[in-house]
C-alpha positions as CSV (number, residue, x, y, z in Angstrom):
1,M,15.5,-1.4,-1.9
2,S,15.0,-5.1,-0.9
3,R,11.6,-6.7,-0.3
4,V,11.8,-6.7,3.5
5,C,9.2,-5.4,5.9
6,E,10.6,-2.4,7.8
7,L,8.6,-3.1,11.0
8,T,8.7,-6.9,11.3
9,G,11.7,-7.9,9.2
10,K,9.7,-10.4,7.1
11,K,11.4,-11.3,3.9
12,A,11.3,-13.8,1.1
13,M,11.3,-17.6,1.8
14,V,12.5,-20.4,-0.5
15,G,10.5,-23.5,-1.3
16,N,9.7,-25.9,-4.1
17,N,7.2,-26.0,-6.9
18,V,5.9,-29.6,-6.9
19,S,4.5,-30.9,-10.2
20,H,1.9,-33.7,-10.5
21,A,4.8,-36.1,-11.1
22,M,6.4,-34.9,-7.9
23,N,9.2,-33.1,-9.7
24,R,10.6,-30.3,-7.5
25,T,12.0,-27.0,-8.7
26,K,13.1,-24.1,-6.5
27,R,10.8,-21.1,-6.1
28,K,10.6,-18.0,-4.0
29,F,7.8,-17.0,-1.7
30,D,7.8,-13.1,-1.5
31,A,6.5,-11.3,1.5
32,N,3.2,-9.5,1.0
33,L,4.4,-5.9,1.2
34,I,2.7,-2.6,0.8
35,K,4.2,0.9,0.6
36,K,2.1,3.1,3.0
37,R,2.3,6.5,4.5
38,F,1.6,6.9,8.2
39,Y,1.1,10.0,10.3
40,I,2.9,10.0,13.7
41,P,1.2,12.6,16.0
42,E,3.9,12.5,18.6
43,E,6.5,13.6,16.1
44,D,4.0,15.6,14.0
45,K,5.2,14.2,10.7
46,W,4.4,11.7,8.0
47,V,6.6,8.6,7.3
48,T,6.5,6.2,4.4
49,L,7.1,2.6,5.3
50,K,7.2,-0.6,3.3
51,V,5.2,-2.9,5.6
52,S,3.8,-6.4,5.4
53,T,0.0,-6.9,5.6
54,S,0.4,-8.6,8.9
55,A,2.3,-5.6,10.3
56,L,-0.6,-3.4,8.9
57,K,-3.0,-5.5,11.0
58,N,-0.8,-4.9,14.0
59,I,-0.8,-1.2,13.4
60,N,-4.6,-1.1,13.2
61,K,-4.8,-3.1,16.5
62,K,-2.0,-1.4,18.6
63,G,-1.4,1.9,16.9
64,I,1.5,3.2,14.8
65,S,3.5,4.6,17.7
66,A,3.5,1.3,19.7
67,V,4.5,-0.7,16.6
68,I,7.3,1.6,15.7
69,K,8.6,1.5,19.3
70,E,8.6,-2.3,19.1
71,A,10.4,-2.2,15.8
72,R,13.1,0.1,17.2
73,D,13.5,-2.1,20.2
74,N,14.0,-5.2,17.9
75,G,16.5,-3.3,15.7
76,F,14.4,-3.1,12.5
77,L,14.2,0.7,12.5
78,K,16.9,3.3,13.2
79,K,16.4,5.5,16.3
């Protein structure tokens, strides 16, 4: 499976390594992803999601149900 956050859609970005002599070579900035299990009380089941740490902070702030609803509205999760 690709390294993409299932709730926010964050994925790898491309940039440059810059040496002291200002030589530039391509590099990849991966998203900070964590595989985590969440309990959804409305559906009475556990789900495992690959989420970014910023999405994890949103889950702690808003709750898993609200964040999953937003992700479904934005098209990141299947209904």
